[in-house]
N, C-alpha and C positions, 0 to 999 in steps of 0.2 A: 592399551586401552581395553582390549578383550579380556586381559589377565586381571586388571583392576575390576572389572564387571564380575569375573569369576570369583574373586576374592571377595567381594561385596555380598554376592548371592550366598556364598559358602558362610560368610558371618552371619547372615540372616538366618540360614538354616540352623546354625548352631545356637543363635540365640532363641530360637522357637523351640528347639530341643532342649535347652536349658530351663525354660519357662514351663514346659510341659512336665520335665522331670521335677522341678521345684513345686508344681501344682500337685503331682502325684505325692511328693514327699509331704507336703502339708495336709492333703486328704488322709495319708496314712497315719500322720500324727493325731488328726482329729478323731479318726476311728479307732485307733488303740488307746488314746488317753482321755478323750473327753466325751464323744457319743459313739454309738455304734448301731448299725442296722442288723437285727437278729431276726431269725424265723423260728416259729413254734413247730416243733416236729412231733410232738406227742399230744394225746388227748387228756392229759391229767388236769388240764386247766379249764376244761369244757364247763359251762358254756361262755365263760368269760372270755377265753382265748381258744382258738381251735386250730388244728394242724394247717399249716400254710400261711397263717397270719404273719405279717412282717411287722417288726416292732422297733422303735427307737428305744435304746437303752442309755440312761444318762449314768455315765461312770463317774461323775463328780457328786452324786448324790449324798454319798456318805463320807465324803472328805472330812467334814467339820461336824457331822453328826452320825449316829448310828440308825439302822433300820427300824422302823415302827411297826406295831401291830397293823395289820392291814395292808402293808406294802407288798407289791408284787415284785419279787427280786429274781435275778438271774444269777447263778453261781455254778461254779465247777467242782462238783463232788470230788473231795479227796485231793484237790489240786489248788494250792494257795496262789492267788493273783498278787504277785510280789513285785512292787516297784515298776519303773519304766521298762526295764529289760525283761522282766517277767511278762508284762502285758504285751510288749512288741513280739515275743516269742509265740505268745498264744494268738496274737493277730497273723503272723506270718504262718503258723502251722494250720490256722482256720482257712486260709487263702488255698493252701495246698491241699487241704481236704475237700475243699469246694470244688477245685479242679478235677479231682477223683470221684466226684459225685457222692462225697461222704459228708458226715457232720460229726461234732464233738458229742459222742454219746454220753459224756458226763456234765454237759452243760444242760441244767435243770432250770425250769421255771416254776416257782411256787409262791404262795403267800404266807407272810410272816404272821404267826398266831401267837407265839411266845418270845419274849426277850428276856435277858438276864433277870433272874430273881422271880419270874412268874412260875406257878404252879399250874401243871397241865394234866387232865385227867379226862378220860372218856368211859362213861357207864352207860351201858344200854343204847349205844349209839348217841348218846348225848355228850356234847364236848363242854368241859368245864375249864375255865380260866380263873385261878385265884379262888376256887370255890364257887363260882357262879356260872350259870349256863351262859354260853358264849353265843350271842345272837348273830346269825349271818345271813344276809339277804342275797348273796351271790352264789351260795353253794347249790351245785346241781343235785336235782332229786333223781336219784337212780331210777331209770325207766323200768327196770326189771323188778325192783323191790318195791317202788313207790314212795320211798323216803330216803333221806341222806344217810348214805351208809358211812357213818364214822368208825363203826366197829368198836372194839374194846381196848382200853390201854390203862395199864397202872399209872398212878400219880407219878410224875417227875418235877423236878425243880430245874428249871433252865440255868446252867452254870454261866458264870461271867465269860464273855467272848463268845458265846454261843446264840443260837437261834432255834426255835422250834417252828417248823414250815409243814405246810399242808398244801395239797392240790385242791382245786375247788370242785373238781370230780372225785369225790372220795372214794368210790367204788372202783376207780381205775388208775389210782394215784400211788406211786411208791414214794414215799415221804418220811417225815420223822417218826411215824408210827413204825416204820420198818428199819430205816438206818440210823435212827437216832437223831439227835440235835446236829446242827451244822456249824462249823467254824466260820466265824465272821470275815477270816482272811480268804475264805473261798468266793465270797460275794464280788460280782463283777460290777453290778450296778442294779438301778431300778428301772423297770419298764415303765415308760411314761406316756407313749404315743403309739397308735397304730396306724401305719401307712398304707396296709393293703389287708384285705379287699378294701375297695374304695368305699363301698357302702357302710363299712364300720369305721372310716376314716375319723380319727379323734383321740381324745385322751383316754386313758385305761383307768378303771376303777376296780 
């Protein structure tokens, strides 16, 4: 009788362990393939996003479509996000870095300004897209200069499969003005929702 009780208890424990492992596996698949919680670590997107903000990234946003002008995207500079195995590897290494108090320094958050075929130029701090001044109500006015610091950049045409991206905090952003256009294969997903801090909880624009 005691042996049967022991076996029954052991079976119940194993069932619970199996359920927990299954739940963790499902959570890992969701995190690596569908949605992900990510944190802002740099100031290049102020005042839209600030360091410490925790965001939900939709990894399905660009499965059937490409990024559009105005989208806030998260990408891994110089690191293609290829297939299930590639995303799983990125997810596992992200966990390892978190345990060591580190983060992926090449994971950047920027706003899409130019898509394939667009002509981009910056003259006297004015950003032009396809020959017209690009109006932006989200860009941060540099507190030291008193204006939006776009800088200067010769005209370029965004090639196929590429994107031109800028930070909203132009005076403190390393972006396509410095490292050029980015490859669409680097894009992890679209930042869609802020979950922390709670007073800023909601969709991101």
